[in-house]
C-alpha positions, 0 to 999 in steps of 0.5 A, spaced: 631 632 308 637 635 306 634 642 306 632 641 313 635 646 319 640 642 323 642 643 330 649 646 330 654 640 333 658 646 336 657 651 342 656 658 342 662 662 344 667 657 340 673 659 337 677 654 333 685 656 331 687 652 325 685 652 317 678 653 317 677 648 311 677 641 315 673 645 321 667 647 316 667 640 313 666 638 320 660 642 321 653 640 320 649 642 314 644 647 314 646 649 322 648 657 321 643 663 320 649 668 318 656 668 315 660 674 315 667 673 313 673 678 312 678 674 308 684 675 305 683 680 299 689 678 294 692 685 296 699 683 295 701 686 301 703 683 308 699 686 314 702 686 321 699 689 328 704 694 331 708 693 337 705 695 343 698 694 341 693 689 344 694 685 337 701 685 337 703 679 334 698 678 329 700 678 322 699 675 315 701 675 308 696 676 303 700 674 297 698 668 293 702 662 289 700 655 287 705 653 293 699 656 298 694 651 296 694 644 296 694 641 289 688 636 290 683 642 291 684 644 284 682 638 282 677 637 287 673 643 284 673 641 277 669 635 280 665 638 285 663 645 281 665 645 274 662 652 274 667 655 279 673 651 276 671 655 269 671 662 273 678 660 276 681 658 270 678 665 266 682 668 272 688 665 271 688 667 264 686 674 265 690 676 272 695 670 273 697 664 277 696 669 284 689 670 283 688 663 281 691 660 287 687 665 291 680 663 288 682 656 289 683 657 296 676 661 297 672 656 293 673 650 296 671 654 303 665 658 300 662 651 298 663 648 305 659 655 307 654 654 302 653 647 305 652 649 313 648 656 311 641 655 313 636 656 307 633 662 311 640 665 312 645 670 308 652 670 307 656 677 307 663 677 303 667 682 305 672 684 300 676 690 296 676 692 288 682 687 288 678 681 287 671 683 288 669 682 281 672 675 281 669 673 288 662 675 285 663 670 279 665 665 284 659 666 288 655 666 282 657 659 281 657 656 288 650 660 290 647 661 284 646 668 280 639 669 283 642 668 290 645 675 289 642 680 293 646 686 294 653 689 292 654 693 298 659 699 298 662 701 304 665 708 304 670 711 308 675 717 308 682 719 311 688 716 310 692 718 303 690 721 297 690 720 290 696 723 286 695 720 279 688 716 280 682 717 284 683 716 291 681 709 293 676 709 299 671 704 299 670 696 300 665 691 297 661 687 301 657 681 297 651 679 300 648 672 298 642 668 300 639 662 296 632 661 300 625 663 298 624 666 305 630 670 308 631 673 315 631 681 313 629 685 319 628 692 316 626 696 322 632 694 326 637 698 321 632 704 319 636 710 319 633 718 319 631 721 312 636 726 309 635 733 313 632 729 319 635 730 326 637 723 329 632 719 331 626 724 329 619 720 329 615 726 327 609 722 323 606 728 321 612 731 317 611 730 309 616 729 304 616 729 296 619 725 291 620 728 283 616 724 278 618 728 271 616 735 273 611 734 278 613 733 286 609 728 289 608 728 297 609 722 301 609 721 308 616 718 311 616 712 315 616 714 322 622 709 323 626 712 318 628 709 311 632 702 310 639 704 308 641 704 300 647 699 298 652 704 300 654 705 307 658 712 309 661 709 315 668 712 318 674 707 318 677 706 325 682 712 327 688 711 331 684 714 337 678 710 337 677 706 343 675 700 339 682 700 336 686 694 338 692 695 332 689 689 328 691 690 321 685 690 318 680 691 323 673 693 322 668 698 326 663 695 330 658 699 327 659 695 320 658 689 323 652 691 328 648 693 321 649 686 318 648 682 324 641 686 326 639 686 319 640 678 317 639 675 324 635 674 330 636 674 337 639 667 339 641 665 332 648 662 330 653 667 327 659 664 324 665 668 322 670 663 319 676 668 318 675 672 325 681 675 326 680 680 331 673 678 333 669 684 331 663 680 328 664 675 335 663 682 339 658 685 335 654 678 335 655 677 343 652 684 344 646 683 340 644 677 343 646 672 338 650 665 338 657 666 335 663 662 333 669 664 330 675 660 326 682 663 325 689 661 323 692 665 329 692 663 337 691 670 338 684 670 336 682 666 342 685 672 347 682 677 342 675 674 343 676 674 350 679 681 351 674 684 347 668 681 349 669 682 356 671 689 355 665 690 351 660 687 356 663 692 361 661 698 357 654 695 356 653 694 364 655 701 365 651 704 360 645 699 361 646 696 368 647 689 364 650 686 358 645 683 353 649 678 351 650 670 353 655 668 358 662 666 357 664 663 363 671 662 363 672 665 356 671 662 349 671 655 348 678 654 344 679 648 340 683 646 334 680 639 332 674 640 327 667 638 330 664 631 328 658 631 324 651 629 327 647 630 322 648 624 317 644 619 321 646 612 323 650 611 317 652 603 316 659 601 316 662 603 309 664 596 307 656 594 307 656 599 300 661 594 296 655 590 292 651 597 291 658 600 288 660 594 284 653 595 281 653 602 280 660 602 277 659 596 273 665 593 276 669 598 273 675 601 278 674 609 279 681 609 278 684 606 272 677 605 269 679 597 268 673 592 269 675 587 275 672 581 279 668 583 285 673 580 289 679 585 288 675 591 289 675 595 295 671 601 298 675 607 298 673 614 301 674 620 296 675 625 301 679 621 306 676 621 313 683 624 315 681 630 311 674 631 314 671 626 309 665 621 312 662 614 311 656 617 307 654 614 301 656 620 297 663 620 299 664 612 297 667 609 291 670 602 289 677 602 287 681 596 285 686 593 290 692 596 286 689 603 285 687 603 293 694 602 295 697 607 291 692 612 293 692 611 300 690 617 304 690 622 298 684 625 295 682 622 288 684 629 285 690 629 289 692 622 287 690 623 280 695 630 280 701 625 282 700 620 277 
């Protein structure tokens, strides 16, 4: 069944370098337990790690135009998810082509993340107020509005102060989960009640809550409370031992809470924009399996350096590390994985008669009726782009349209006609 969990067709400790879209398309469906992503925010800035830092050489441009996305991706969205397409078109009218381009880039990747995530899993999308409201609409269109669980506000201090505006001191993390049975480990993320000492477990202590003019006593959970959806956690300052100079590095404490809450030991955690590898380090120290994807080759070195350093700290503190084994370092790959969850698929040409009947002899390209002998089986998403021989990816084109389309996607080919 399509909803059944599949075995990942990649090993824990894998880091791919390159565009994450073909890599996501090569992953088995329903094989990942938790996805965390800290993607570009469309901040209209260029980020660079300072010279001399451990992350020196890391840089990315967070400014978007239509030149930054493949033309076929826009048309693909119109075909695959009209609701997401409508959100993007609205963003173009309200915000401009830059936001439209950014959301096209994000949408096609989020649709693949939706496919690879298990029904028991959650996805956490890290963003800031620049695009958080647009991304929420996009997530509603892809995951469904009922899958929305939390808008988490990560609050922090430090840095510059506002002069003509209130100081902007928070990020947004959108949490979505579409399954009826979800992984949520409340006890692993409980924090002390206000006014209690760290770690206090005095079960005899009573608290109170006000209902109208009356104070109602109650006994607090001895393990503490589940945190609210605002998380006051400091950013990494320049003196933090975690700090490696990566321009958008997040604190391990933030990822520890997310991974503890929404996965169990041995689960697979995926970060498709892994950057300086904070999610991979946190997953490793918490005994989870993990994989990451990043455009930069630097990601592999950062994963290895940070995990080896973190394991040394863990061994000194606990006498052992609790993560898995990384013999020889992370598995560095550039080629996408090959899906193994589609079963034994017959040669795609065997679908010719079925497709001719379903399309009533009409070419999917020029919409003209042709005899059977001049119709060819075509891959809507070419195999060179991660498409498979699955029946849902096949159609019939007349010989002329098939030659004209070549290795393009249908959307890309139509855009060029």
